[in-house]
N, C-alpha and C positions, 0 to 999 in steps of 0.2 A: 855493531852487533848488539851492544848494550841498549841502544835506542830501539832496535827491533824487538828485543825482549820486553822492554817497558810497554811498547805499543801492543804486543800480544796480551800482556797482563791486563792492560786497560780495556781492551776489546773483550777479553774473557770475563772480567768482572762486570762490565756494563751489559753483557748479553745474558746474564743470569736472572733477568727480571721475569716476572710472571707473564705468560703469553696473553695477549689481548684477544678475547673471543667476541665476535660480533653476534649479538643475540637478536632473534627475530622480534618484530614489533608485537606487542601484546594486544589482545582484543578485550574489550570490556565484556563482562558477563552481565547481560541485561535480563532482568526478571520483571515481570509485570503482574499486576493483581489478577486474581481469578476473575474470569468474566462472569458478570451477573447482568441480567437484562431486565428492562422495564418497557412497557408499552408506551409509545408516543401517540398521543391522540391530539390532533390539531384541527384547525378549521379547514385544512386542505382535504383533497379528495383521496388521500391515502394515509395509512398509519402503519407502524411497524415497531419492532422491538429494537431498542438500542442499548448499548453497554452503559451501565450506571456510572462508570468512571469517565464518561465522555460528556462534554457539554454541547448543547444544541443551540444553534442560532438560526432563527427564521429569516429567510430572504424573500425578495419579491417573487411573485408568481409561484408561491409554494415551494420554492427551492429551500434547501437547508444545508447548513454547514455543521458537521459533527466533528468537534475538535477534541484532540487528545493532547492536552498541554504537557504531560510528562514525556510524550514521545515527539513533540513538535510535529504532529501530523494532523491532517484534516481529511475527512471524507466529504466531498462536495456532491450534493444531490441537486438535480434540476428536474422540474416537472413540466411536462407539456401535455396539453389535451390533443388528442388525435382528431384531425379534421381532414380526412382523405389524404393524409401526409405520412402514414405509417412507413411507407417505403423510404422516404427521405430521412425520417428520424432513425430508422435502422441503419441506413447507409452512413449517416453522420456518426452514429455511435461506433460502428465498425471502423470507419475511416480514422476517427480519433484514436482508436486502439492501435491500428496497424501503422499509424504514423510513427510509432515508437520502434518499429522494426530496425531502424538504423542503429540504435544502441542496445536493443534487446538481444539476449542470447536465445530466447525462445518465448513463444506465446502459447499458453495452454488454454483451450476453450472448455468450459464446463457448462452445458446447457441446464436450464431450469424449466421444468414442465410440471405445473400443478393445475390440472384441469378442474379439480374440485373448487379451488379458490380462484380460478381463472387468472393465474399468474404464469407468464411465460417470459423467459429471458436467457441471458448468457452472462457468465462470469469469465472475464479474461484475466488470467494470471500471467503477468509479464515478468520474466526472469532476466536479470542483467541490470546494467546501469542506466536504465531508462528513467525518464522524469517521473513516471508513475509505475507502481508495481501491480496495481489491481484496477480494473475498470469493469463496469457492468451496466446492464440495462434490464428493466422488467416492464412488462406491458400486459394489458388485458386484450390487446389486439383490436380494440374497438374504440375506447374512449381515453385511456390513461397510458402515459409513457413516462417512466422515471429512468434517468441516466445518472450514473455515479462514478466517481474516480477518487482514488486515494493519492494524496500528495504529502511529501515530507518537506519540512523547511530546512533542508540540508542538501548538500551536493550528493547526487545519486552515487551510492557505493553499496551495491547489493549485498556484498558479504557482511559489511558492518550493520546494515539495516535489516538483515534477515530475520532476527527474532521479532522485531516490530512488524515486519511485513507479514509474517505468519500469524501473529496476534490479530492484526487488522483484517486479514483475509477471513478469519473466523467471524469477525464482526460483520463483514460484508455478506458472508453466507447467511448469517442470522437475519440480516435485513431482508435479503432476498427470500428467505424461507417464511418470514412472518409478515411480509407486506400484505395489506388488505385494502381493497378498493372500497370507497364509500360512494353510494349512489346519490346523485344530486336531486 
């Protein structure tokens, strides 16, 4: 009996600890600088406005990489001249986008029509854990075709990348809105 009483006292004293509470994982609050833009004027057949906080690297055939070192992200641009191949260029751009439907929760299309500047295109906003969250193309339908995609140097986690995704989507919109063709 005495042993039983000692056992109850030991259990009672040891159970008076503070209860452990599992806390949810915290998310970083990411803030980025206010977007400011400058015109990019190169020897290529097109120009546009880019964010001053991004660095631009010229590639072969007038392709460009617009990198955001603070976000570990890059907008990859490729340029192609249209030579009776507009259908195949459009097909390839759309196929590249819709190849992400396996991981995407949804793809929102936003058309771009600017008949004054002769710029026509489509912005694809890809939601979910796909490899890219934004892809786009712009063309004059006769001579020029620019295709672009945003990639992060991180494992796709849409929830964590969301602030950066929204920031870069605004930059992509600005590229699409300000692109101008140069006549050769």
